C-alpha positions in Angstrom: 1.5 4.9 26.5 3.3 6.6 23.7 1.5 8.4 20.8 3.4 8.4 17.5 2.2 10.9 14.9 3.8 10.8 11.5 2.7 13.4 8.9 3.1 12.4 5.3 3.1 14.6 2.2 2.5 12.3 -0.8 4.3 13.1 -4.0 2.5 10.7 -6.2 -0.8 8.8 -6.4 -2.5 8.9 -3.0 -4.1 5.4 -3.5 -0.7 3.9 -4.1 0.5 5.5 -0.9 -2.5 4.1 1.0 -1.8 0.6 -0.4 1.9 0.8 0.7 0.9 2.1 4.1 -1.6 -0.7 4.6 1.2 -3.2 4.0 3.5 -1.4 6.5 0.6 -1.3 9.0 0.0 -5.0 8.6 3.6 -5.6 9.7 3.5 -3.2 12.6 0.2 -4.4 14.0 1.9 -7.8 14.6 4.6 -6.3 16.7 4.7 -6.5 20.6 3.5 -3.3 22.2 1.3 -2.1 19.4 -2.1 -0.8 20.5 -3.8 0.9 17.6 -3.4 3.3 14.7 -5.4 5.5 12.4 -4.4 6.8 9.0 -6.2 10.1 8.4 -6.2 12.2 5.2 -6.7 15.9 5.1 -10.1 17.1 3.9 -8.3 20.1 2.3 -5.4 18.4 0.6 -5.7 14.8 -0.7 -1.9 14.5 -0.6 -1.6 15.2 3.1 -2.0 12.3 5.6 -1.2 11.6 9.2 -0.7 8.3 11.0 -1.7 8.5 14.6 -0.5 5.3 16.4 -0.4 4.2 20.0 2.2 2.0 21.5 2.7 0.7 25.0 6.2 2.2 25.2 8.8 4.1 23.1 11.0 1.0 23.4 8.4 -1.2 21.8 8.0 1.2 18.9 11.8 1.5 18.4 12.1 -2.3 18.4 9.3 -2.6 15.8 11.1 -0.2 13.6 14.3 -2.3 13.5 15.2 -5.0 11.1 15.2 -5.7 7.4 11.5 -6.3 7.0 10.6 -2.9 8.3 13.4 -1.3 6.3 11.7 -2.6 3.1 8.4 -1.0 4.1 10.1 2.3 5.1 12.0 2.5 1.8 8.7 2.0 -0.1 7.0 4.8 1.9 9.9 7.1 1.4 9.6 6.6 -2.4 6.0 7.8 -2.2 6.0 10.5 0.5 8.0 12.8 2.7 7.3 12.1 6.4 7.6 14.1 9.6 7.5 11.7 12.6 7.1 12.9 16.2 6.7 11.2 19.5 4.0 12.5 22.0 2.9 11.7 25.5 -0.8 11.8 26.5 -1.4 14.9 28.7 -5.1 14.5 29.1 -7.9 12.7 27.3 -11.6 12.3 27.3 -14.4 10.7 25.2 -18.1 11.2 24.8 -19.0 8.7 27.6 -16.7 10.3 30.1 -17.7 13.8 29.2 -21.4 13.1 29.8 -20.8 11.9 33.4 
């Protein structure tokens, strides 16, 4: 599994960014290899967001980011925010159920 974290600094209206991101996410969630995502907003800075997405493989994500339809989404997001994308691999994980065992 690949974890993709993209930090966004929004230059304009945060709600406009959220709407544009929702449109982009709707496209990406239909792509092969997509598992899940969360868009989170800083509690200290309403213009600071992060997308935390999980994909089956890096190749699946790269394929999803190709093509004119995604290019249109990416262009719109770039108009609204600066982004800092990074790829991560899971080193360890737990959840409440596992930690109580």
